[in-house]
N, C-alpha and C positions, 0 to 999 in steps of 0.2 A: 120241150120248149114251153113255157111256163104262158097259157093264156089269158092276157089282161083284157077288161072292158069300161069302160068307161059309159056313166049313163049322169043326165042331169041338168045338161045345158042347155042353152036357149036366148033368147033376145030378152031382157030386162031392164027398165028403167036406170038412170044413176041414182043411188041411195038403196038401190033393189036390193035383192037376197036370192042367192040359188045356192042349193046343196048338190055338189057333186060327189058320184059313187064311185068306186074301182073294185072289180070282182072280177074272182076265178074261178074257173071247173074244172082246173087242172086238179090232178090231185099232189098236194105239195102239203108241207107245213106251214103256214103264215107263216108265224110266228116266226123262220128258219129268216125274214127276208128283212130288208130294212126297204119301206117303202117311200113313196112321193110322187109329190104333184108337179110335172114342168108344165109352162107354157111358151105357147110360138105365134109369133104375130107374121104374116107375110113375108117372106124377105128377109125375114132375121133367124137369130139362132135362137135353140131352146133353152129359156132358162129355169133354173128351181125359184121351185115357188114358199115349197112347204115340204119337211122331211120329218118322218116318225119313225122311229127306232120299234123293235118288237117291245121294250119295255114301256114305249109312247110316250118316250122322250122326241119335244119335236122341236122341232126351228123353223124359221121364217125369212123370205128375203124380207128385209127394211119395209120394201112401199106395199105388203101386205099383213105386218104387224097389227095387231089392235081390230083386225076386220076378217081375216082367213083364221079358220078353226082349224085342224085337222086330227082326225081320231081314225081308229082303228078297232075292228072286231076279231081277232086271232081265229078265233072259235067260229063266226062265219066268214072266215076267210074275206074280209071285206076292208075298205078303207074310206072314208068320206071327208069330202072338204067343206066344211059350211065359209061361203063367201056372205062377206054381211058388208052395208055401206057401199055398194059396187061402185066404181067410177069405170067411164068412158076407158082409159086406159088400161084397163083387166080385162077391156075386149082381146080374146087372143084364144086359140085350140089349147084346150089343155088336156094332157096328158098325164098317165098312170105309169110308175117305173117302178121293178122291183130289183131289189139288188141282193142278191144269195151272200148269207154270210159266209156259207161256206164253200163247196165245190158247186159248183154251176153257171150260166149265164142270166147277166139281167137280161127283164124284157119289158119290151113296153107295151100299151094298149093302143090304138089306134087315134084314140083323141076322140072328144066331143066337144063340143064350141059355144064358146060363151061371148054373148054379144050385151055391150051397154050401152045404150042408144035411146034419146027422148024421140 
């Protein structure tokens, strides 16, 4: 089972920025995984925010386009989510997700909390 760890969450004012990171110490070939960020509010479902392929092709949910940027470093086995111009509606627990291209099982991190409030 791949172990994923998120970091970088916190409290920020509207219009501010945060950078989330997802890393793994598991002995995997990081480039063999499609990596994603999801978010979830209390009582809600876990929704996709951004996804990045092994070749760094990225997609975003419409609500974050132009504000969030996802990137990855396959050699360092890390994924980053740069979040700018944050809005109160971005408040959620953010989760890292790894989907293997071949055999294996998807994995989730435990999440990092982002709170946007004045």
